N, C-alpha and C positions, 0 to 999 in steps of 0.2 A: 429293124428289129433291135438292132444293137444300140442304136441311137434311143429308142423309146425306154431300154432297160437304163441307159446311161441317166436321162432325165428324171426316170423314176427314182432311180437311187439318190441322185442330186437332190430332189425335193424332199425324201424321206430324212436325209442328213439335215437340211435345213430345217425341216419340223422338229428334229430331235434337239438340235441346238437352241431352237426359239424355246421349246419345254424346258430345255436345262436353264437358261436365262432367266425364265419366269420364276423358276424354282428357287433359283439363287437369290432374286429380289423379294422372295416371299420374307415377311416380317418374323422375327423370332416371337416365339410365345411367352413374351414376358408378363408381368403381372401389369406393369404400366401400359402396355399394349392391350392386354385384355379388357383393363379399365377403360382405354380410349374407345375399343371396340364397343363395350357396352354403353358407353355415354353417346357416342358419334355416329354409329352405322346407322345406314339408312334401312338395314334389312332387320326385322324384327327376330327372324331365325338367328342370325349372327349375334345379336344382342343377348339372346337367350343363351346360346352356348357358351358366350363370354362369362355371363353369371355362372354358368354350370361350372366351368373351369375355375373361376376364382373361388367358388365353394371347395371344389376337390383340392384346392392349393392351401385351403384353411387363410385366406388372404385378409389379415384383418384391417389392413390398410385400406380395403376395397370397400368395407362395411358401409361408410357414408354414401357411397356411390350406389351401392346395393339397395340401401333404403330409399334412396331417390328412384331407383328403378321399380319400386313398389307402385309407384304411380304411372308407370308406362303401361302400353298394351300388353295383352296378354298373347304370347307366352311369356313375355318377357317377367311379368310380376310373379307368375307361377315359379320360373326360373331361380328369380332373385330371391323369393321366399325361402327355397328349398335350399338356396346357398347360404342363406343366413342362417338356417337351422342347422347345417353343417358347422359352421364357423362358431357358432354358440356365443356370441358377443352380446350382452345384456342390452346395448343400445337398439338393439332391434326388437325388444320387447314389445315396446308401445306401439310402433308402426305395423308390426306382425297382428297385435290385436285388433288394429282398425281393420284390417284385411278380412277378420272373421264375418263381416257382414259386406263383404264385396259381393257384386251381382253374379260373378262367375264362379260356379261349385267348384272348378278346379282349383281356382286362387283360395277359396274359402278352405279347401282340403290340405293344400299346400301349406297355408299359414298354421293350421292346425297342427300339422305334423312337424312344424319347426318350431313351435311353442312347446311341444312335447319334448323335444330336443334340449331346449333351453331349461326346461324344469324350472320355470320362475314362478312361485305361487301367486304373484299378482295375476297372472293369466287364468287362474282356476274358475273364477265366476263368469268371464267372457267365454271362456272354453264351454262351460257348462251350460250357458245360455246358447251357444251355437249347436251343442248338441241336441237340445230340445227343439231347436229350429231344424234339425234334419242333417248335422253335418257328422257322421258316422265316425269320421277321421278324429273329431274330438274325444271320442272315449278312450282309444289307446293314448292320446295324448294327456290326458288326466290321470291314466294309469301310471305314465312314465312320472308325472309330477309327484304321484304318491300320496301320502298321509293327509295332506292339507286339502286333498280333492274328495276325500271320503264323504264328508256330509254333503257336499254340491251333487255327489254322485247318486246318492242315496235319494235325495231330492228329486233326482232324475228319474228315478224308478217310478214315479206317479204318473210320467205321462207316457202313453203307449208309444209316442213317436222316438222316445229316447231310452225305453226300458229296455230293449236287448242290449244295445251298445253299452249301456250304463253298467248292466249285469255282467258283462264280459270284463268290462275296465274293473269292477270290484272284484271278481274271482282273479284276475291279474295282481291286484294289490295283495290279495291274501290275507294272512292272519291279522295284519294291524287294523283291518276293517272289521274285525269280528265283533268287539265290543258294541260298536254304534249299530251294526245290522241286528245284535241282539235286542238290544232296545227297541229297536225300529219293529221288529216281527211280533213283538209282544204287545207295543202300543198302537201300530196303524190299524186302521178301520177300514183299508183297501186290501181286498184278497187279492187282487193283481199284483199289488206290490209286495204282499206276503210271501206269494208265490215266486216271484223273483228273488226275494231274500233267502227264501228256502233253497233255490237253486244254487245260490252263491254259497250259503252255509255247508250246503252238501258237498261242495268241492273243497272243503276245508278241513283238514284232518284235525281239528282242534277241541279239547275238552268242552270249551265253553260253547262253540257251536253244537256241539252234540247234546248237551244239555237242553239248548233251546230247543232243538228239533225234537227231542223225545217229548218235551213239553207241549208243544203245538200239533204233534201227531197222536196224542192221547185219545182225541175224539174222532179218530177216523178219518179225517178230511182227506177223502182220495186224490183231491187236486194238489194239495201241499204234498202229499205223499209220492204222486208221480214226479214233482219237482224235487223231490228228496232221494230218489231211487237209489242215486249212489251212496249216500249214507245209509240207508236200510240194507244194502247188499253188503256194506261192511260190517253191519251189526246182524247178522242173520240170527232171528229167533223165529219160532212157530207163527206168533202174531205179526211179525214183521214180514214174512214170507207171504201170510195170507194177505196182509196190506198190499204188498207188491203186486199180488195177481189180481187184486180187485182193483188197485191204480192204474195198472195196464190195461184192463178190459175197458176201463171207462175214459182214460187220458192217456192212452198210450202213445207211443211215438216208435221211430224205427230204432233211435240209440237206445231206447230205454228196453226194447224187446231184444236187441242185437245183446245186451248186458246180461239179461236173464238166460239169454240162450247159451252163453259160454260160463254161467255161474258154477257150472259143475252139479248143480241140484236138479234131478229128473222132473220134478214138479214143476219148478220155475222154467225149464225149458220146455217142457210141454205148454205151459202156459203161452211161453212165447210163439211157439208154432201155431197156437189156436187164434192168437192175435194176428198173425202174418195171414193165416187162411182168411179169416174174416175182413181183413183190410187188403184182400189180392195182391199181398207180398211174396214174390218165388221164395220158397224156402233156403236159397242160396244167400240170400241177402242176410239172413240171421247170421251167417258165418262170415260176413265180410268184415275184414280189418278196416275198411276205410267207413266209418259212420257217418250217415247221412247227417247234414245239419238239421238239428232239432227245430221243431215247429214251437214257437213259444207264444 
């Protein structure tokens, strides 16, 4: 029994010593070693991890190697794209634009996010095309680029596939987009596009946006009124309240009903409760602070 304990202790010590020896031989995580892992490791996961760590270090000396890794297998391509977006070196703009048409949705998304971080205006049109093709990450990227993306984003409102993300991107850009949006809401012959523009303008507390919405709502278009409900709630009149109630009844959404419920007006609250009853929403949803994503 004593011999058994002796051998067990002996082998434990040998194992610990071997482990310590292995750890002592582990390479330090230098930039040069990470680049070597990225280039030469036979394990894609190790390559991807090396790319991520190089991005975290903002290692500009790794940029040419990360650009070459964009042609590797996935997840290496995605990880390299994300790293280049963190480093923000302009040499990566062209190669990242090429990835917007990659066969992998994850790579396309990572490339779009990286280009948004780089904020280079040469990426605007490729990102807009990618957004129209269904890459929703291109929307936030265009919002990050800012004013030079306004025109292409408004064009994206014409297509159903890109309208939601383009709307959110224009809301994020805010006031700089107002003049172009005002011109478009008056000139567009697409009601879907005008509804999307009205939603953006309603989010912007700007006198130019207010004038445009007053003008387009004069004829009582209930679909435009539903899209503009936040504007109408900021500009309460008897006529606007009546328009809100009718718009809720015809084109209501849960976020709109919630806003009317907490407006402080008894008639608007009653209208929201009627809408909730008709659409089988429990009354407590009207008091929810977490608005359900609107159906656009």
